[in-house]
C-alpha positions as CSV (number, residue, x, y, z in Angstrom):
1,M,-37.1,87.1,154.7
2,T,-39.4,90.1,155.1
3,A,-42.4,87.9,154.5
4,L,-41.3,85.7,157.4
5,Y,-41.0,88.6,159.8
6,V,-44.4,89.9,158.7
7,S,-45.9,86.5,159.2
8,L,-44.3,86.1,162.6
9,G,-45.5,89.6,163.6
10,V,-49.0,88.8,162.5
11,L,-48.9,85.5,164.5
12,V,-47.6,87.3,167.6
13,L,-50.3,89.9,167.2
14,L,-53.1,87.3,166.9
15,A,-51.7,85.3,169.8
16,T,-51.6,88.5,172.0
17,V,-55.2,89.5,171.0
18,S,-56.4,86.0,171.6
19,A,-54.7,85.8,175.0
20,A,-56.1,89.2,176.0
21,A,-59.6,88.3,174.8
22,C,-59.5,84.9,176.6
23,S,-58.3,86.6,179.8
24,Q,-61.1,89.2,179.6
25,L,-63.8,86.6,178.9
26,A,-62.5,84.5,181.8
27,G,-62.7,87.4,184.2
28,L,-66.2,88.3,183.1
29,R,-67.3,84.7,183.4
30,S,-65.9,84.6,186.9
31,R,-67.8,87.8,187.8
32,V,-71.0,86.2,186.5
33,K,-70.4,83.1,188.7
34,S,-69.5,85.3,191.7
35,T,-72.6,87.5,191.5
36,W,-74.8,84.4,191.0
37,S,-73.2,82.9,194.1
38,Q,-74.1,86.0,196.1
39,M,-77.7,85.9,194.9
40,D,-77.9,82.2,195.5
41,M,-76.8,82.8,199.1
42,Q,-79.6,85.3,199.6
43,L,-82.1,82.9,198.0
44,K,-81.0,80.2,200.4
45,R,-81.3,82.6,203.3
46,R,-84.8,83.4,202.2
47,H,-85.6,79.6,202.1
48,A,-84.2,79.2,205.6
49,L,-86.5,82.0,207.0
50,I,-89.7,80.8,205.6
51,P,-90.2,77.6,207.7
52,G,-89.9,79.7,210.9
53,L,-92.3,82.3,209.6
54,L,-94.8,79.5,208.7
55,D,-94.5,78.0,212.2
56,A,-95.1,81.3,213.8
57,A,-98.1,81.9,211.6
58,R,-99.7,78.5,211.8
59,N,-100.9,79.0,215.4
60,C,-102.6,82.3,214.5
61,M,-103.9,81.5,211.0
62,K,-105.6,78.1,211.4
63,H,-108.4,79.3,209.1
64,E,-105.9,80.1,206.3
65,I,-104.6,76.5,205.8
66,E,-104.7,76.7,202.0
67,L,-102.6,79.9,202.0
68,L,-100.1,78.4,204.4
69,D,-100.0,75.2,202.2
70,A,-99.5,77.2,199.0
71,L,-96.5,79.1,200.6
72,T,-95.1,75.8,201.8
73,Q,-95.4,74.2,198.4
74,A,-93.8,77.3,196.7
75,H,-91.0,77.3,199.2
76,N,-90.3,73.5,198.7
77,F,-90.4,73.9,194.9
78,A,-88.0,76.8,195.0
79,A,-85.7,75.1,197.5
80,R,-85.5,72.0,195.2
81,T,-85.0,73.9,192.0
82,A,-81.5,73.8,190.4
83,S,-79.2,76.6,191.2
84,S,-78.8,78.1,187.7
85,A,-80.4,81.5,187.0
86,G,-82.6,80.3,184.2
87,E,-84.0,77.4,186.2
88,A,-84.4,79.4,189.4
89,S,-86.3,82.3,187.8
90,Y,-89.7,80.6,187.6
91,A,-89.5,79.0,191.0
92,E,-88.4,82.1,192.8
93,G,-91.0,84.2,191.0
94,A,-93.7,81.8,192.3
95,L,-92.3,81.9,195.8
96,S,-92.3,85.8,195.7
97,G,-96.0,85.7,194.7
98,A,-96.8,83.2,197.5
99,I,-94.9,85.4,200.1
100,R,-96.8,88.5,198.9
101,Q,-100.2,86.7,199.2
102,F,-99.2,85.4,202.6
103,F,-98.4,88.8,204.0
104,L,-101.5,90.4,202.5
105,V,-103.6,88.0,204.5
106,A,-101.4,88.1,207.6
107,E,-101.9,91.9,207.8
108,S,-105.4,91.3,209.0
109,S,-104.4,89.1,211.9
110,S,-104.1,91.0,215.1
111,E,-102.4,88.0,216.7
112,L,-99.6,88.0,214.2
113,R,-99.2,91.8,214.5
114,A,-98.6,91.2,218.2
115,D,-96.3,88.2,217.8
116,T,-92.7,89.4,218.3
117,D,-91.2,86.2,216.7
118,F,-93.3,86.7,213.6
119,L,-92.5,90.4,213.4
120,S,-88.7,89.6,213.7
121,L,-88.9,86.9,211.0
122,Q,-90.9,89.3,208.8
123,E,-88.3,92.0,209.2
124,E,-85.5,89.5,208.3
125,L,-87.4,88.3,205.3
126,M,-88.1,91.9,204.1
127,S,-84.4,92.6,204.4
128,T,-83.5,89.5,202.5
129,E,-86.0,90.4,199.7
130,S,-84.2,93.7,199.3
131,K,-80.8,91.9,199.2
132,I,-82.2,89.5,196.6
133,S,-83.4,92.4,194.5
134,F,-80.0,94.1,194.7
135,S,-78.2,90.8,194.0
136,S,-80.3,90.1,191.0
137,H,-79.6,93.5,189.5
138,L,-75.8,93.0,190.1
139,Y,-76.0,89.5,188.5
140,N,-77.9,90.7,185.5
141,D,-75.5,93.5,185.0
142,S,-72.6,91.0,185.0
143,F,-74.6,88.7,182.7
144,L,-75.1,91.6,180.3
145,K,-71.4,92.6,180.2
146,Y,-70.3,89.0,179.7
147,N,-72.8,88.1,177.0
148,N,-72.2,91.3,175.2
149,R,-68.5,90.6,175.1
150,L,-69.2,87.1,173.8
151,E,-71.1,88.5,170.9
152,A,-68.7,91.3,169.9
153,A,-65.7,90.9,167.5
154,P,-63.0,89.7,168.0
155,M,-64.2,88.1,171.2
156,C,-66.8,86.0,169.5
157,V,-64.1,84.2,167.5
158,V,-62.0,83.5,170.6
159,A,-65.2,82.6,172.6
160,G,-66.2,80.1,169.9
161,V,-62.8,78.5,169.7
162,L,-62.4,78.2,173.5
163,A,-66.1,77.2,174.1
164,F,-67.2,80.1,176.3
165,K,-71.0,79.7,176.8
166,P,-73.5,82.5,177.4
167,A,-74.8,83.1,180.9
168,E,-78.5,82.8,181.8
169,F,-80.6,85.8,182.7
170,F,-82.4,85.9,186.0
171,E,-85.9,87.3,185.8
172,L,-89.0,86.9,187.8
173,E,-91.7,85.6,185.5
174,D,-94.6,87.9,186.7
175,V,-93.9,91.6,186.3
176,T,-95.9,92.3,189.6
177,Q,-93.5,90.0,191.4
178,R,-90.6,92.4,190.7
179,D,-91.5,94.6,193.6
180,V,-90.5,93.9,197.2
181,P,-93.6,92.9,199.1
182,K,-95.0,95.8,201.2
183,M,-95.7,94.5,204.7
184,S,-96.9,96.6,207.5
185,F,-98.0,95.5,210.9
């Protein structure tokens, strides 16, 4: 009879630990999804601003067609890229580089420095770049907590049984692209 009670006690303990682990992993996975959603929203905002910025600049930068085309291509590629962190990292890194190059050349245009529409869009884009940076840090923090829990005992057993998958890290490919572009007009 004692063996039965001990066996039942062990089963109840295992069920309790498994339920707590599952609940914690589900919460962390939801946090990763939520923070990715916030960053994805900022990336979409960035994508929405770029066409207006290009339109404002096209009139003043007719001699920089290649630069404008490169930014347009990077924007289109990033806008088409799948919305997971791993797939978006490369495209968004390329877009950040194209934006940086664009603003470096645009600094020398006195017409653009005087264009209020361009300056307004530039300010919006700079603000969005800061929000993307903040959102990516928040996402990567959530990613780290979730993935660390997936790998730690006893969570790894529960995660394996319940098919919890690791999250993907979001990282800009080029180290120089990690900084927010400095733009002054």
